[in-house]
Structures are given as structure tokens and as C-alpha cells.
BAVEXTI-879399 format. One line per 2 residues: number of its first residue (from 1); their letters; for each residue x, y, z of C-alpha. Coordinates in nm, 4 decimals, m for minus. Last residue first. Layout:
% BAVEXTI-879399
NUM) A) X/Y/Z; ...
//
This chain:
% BAVEXTI-879399
92) XX) m4.5951/5.7705/m4.0992; m4.2913/5.7671/m4.4445
90) XX) m4.0315/5.9573/m4.1949; m4.1149/5.7815/m3.8720
88) XX) m4.0779/5.4790/m4.0544; m3.7897/5.5935/m4.1974
86) XX) m3.6262/5.6833/m3.8477; m3.6946/5.3499/m3.7298
84) XX) m3.5487/5.0892/m3.9882; m3.2850/5.3017/m4.0936
82) XX) m3.0027/5.0932/m4.2311; m3.2899/4.8961/m4.3540
80) XX) m3.4549/5.1399/m4.5567; m3.1411/5.2399/m4.6871
78) XX) m3.0341/4.8864/m4.7624; m3.4196/4.8745/m4.9753
76) XX) m3.3884/5.2703/m5.1106; m2.9977/5.1361/m5.2065
74) XX) m3.1336/4.8657/m5.3657; m3.3946/5.0931/m5.5902
72) XX) m3.1621/5.2945/m5.7211; m2.9461/5.0269/m5.8391
70) XX) m3.2085/4.8056/m6.0109; m3.3788/5.1251/m6.2255
68) XX) m3.0082/5.1876/m6.2919; m2.8119/5.5637/m6.2358
66) XX) m2.7101/5.9032/m6.4313; m2.7693/6.1365/m6.0363
64) XX) m3.0827/6.3676/m5.9641; m3.3969/6.1940/m6.0795
62) XX) m3.3029/5.8897/m6.0241; m3.1646/5.8658/m5.6743
60) XX) m3.5046/6.1434/m5.5979; m3.7313/5.8315/m5.7483
58) XX) m3.5186/5.5568/m5.5588; m3.4530/5.6910/m5.2004
56) XX) m3.8315/5.6746/m5.1303; m3.9447/5.4730/m5.4037
54) XX) m3.8671/5.1195/m5.3121; m3.9454/5.1101/m4.9565
52) XX) m4.2375/5.3666/m4.9100; m4.4068/5.0796/m5.1713
50) XX) m4.3074/4.8492/m4.9880; m4.4772/5.0060/m4.6753
48) XX) m4.7519/5.1147/m4.8407; m4.8513/4.7364/m4.9206
46) XX) m4.7866/4.6207/m4.5878; m4.9731/4.8531/m4.4313
44) XX) m5.2648/4.8162/m4.6899; m5.2359/4.4375/m4.5738
42) XX) m5.2645/4.4703/m4.2308; m5.5229/4.7479/m4.2353
40) XX) m5.7825/4.5308/m4.4638; m5.6932/4.2137/m4.2259
38) XX) m5.7994/4.4100/m3.9369; m6.0866/4.5225/m4.0627
36) XX) m6.1891/4.1843/m4.1785; m6.1309/4.0155/m3.8854
34) XX) m6.3024/4.2600/m3.6709; m6.6434/4.1558/m3.8830
32) XX) m6.8478/4.0295/m3.6650; m6.8294/4.3062/m3.4104
30) XX) m7.0144/4.5329/m3.6486; m6.9468/4.9243/m3.6656
28) XX) m6.6702/4.9122/m3.8681; m6.7559/4.6797/m4.1629
26) XX) m7.0921/4.7980/m4.1101; m7.0000/5.1266/m4.1299
24) XX) m6.7805/5.0862/m4.4370; m7.0152/4.9266/m4.6101
22) XX) m7.2903/5.0695/m4.5352; m7.1428/5.4159/m4.6918
20) XX) m6.9811/5.1900/m5.0159; m7.3367/5.1221/m5.1244
18) XX) m7.2445/4.7081/m5.2607; m7.4308/4.5630/m4.9376
16) XX) m7.2235/4.2902/m4.7443; m7.2968/3.9773/m4.9036
14) XX) m7.0302/3.7931/m4.8906; m6.7098/3.9305/m4.6163
12) XX) m6.4194/3.8030/m4.6021; m6.3379/3.6376/m4.8907
10) XX) m6.5739/3.9371/m5.1821; m6.4257/4.1498/m4.9098
8) XX) m6.0598/4.1025/m4.9081; m6.0311/4.0210/m5.3369
6) XX) m6.2004/4.3829/m5.2924; m5.9728/4.5337/m5.0996
4) XX) m5.7011/4.3046/m5.3410; m5.7829/4.5237/m5.6065
2) XX) m5.8113/4.9642/m5.4833; m5.4925/4.8090/m5.3232
//
């Protein structure tokens, strides 16, 4: 997440001060950087959804039963696909 955020800032917000507080203030308060903020939130949400989908079932399954990582991940993805709204509510 950090590396993707760094790339987004480097390409979409060149010239913003390197100080973290100044950067956050500039991003959140400036209309000029609204697109960057929306893309940043969208990319972070996609990453969170991917990690959640891959691990929500697979990690407990690997701890409780003798199975492979591939089967556990496929099971997790199928469970999220079959129960998308409850899983999104649980992940939120």
C-alpha cells in the first residue's frame, strides 16, 4: 500500500511539500488535488478488498484443517463471491 501511495503522489501530485502534515493538509483542503484523493481512496479500497477476499476464509482454514494454500485461497474467494454483501459488511 505504501509503495502504491508513493507512486500515486509522485505522478499525480508533483511539487507538494514532503512534510507529512503539510501534504495531508494540501491533499484534503485543496480542490486542485481532489482527483488524487479519490484515486488514493479507490486504490486503497481495492487493495483492502483483495487482501480481505484472499484471507477471510483461507487463514482460519489453514489453521484448522490440513489443506493447501491454493485450495484455501480458492475457498476464500468462492465464499466471498457467494456472500458478497454480508462479507463486505463484515469487512467494513
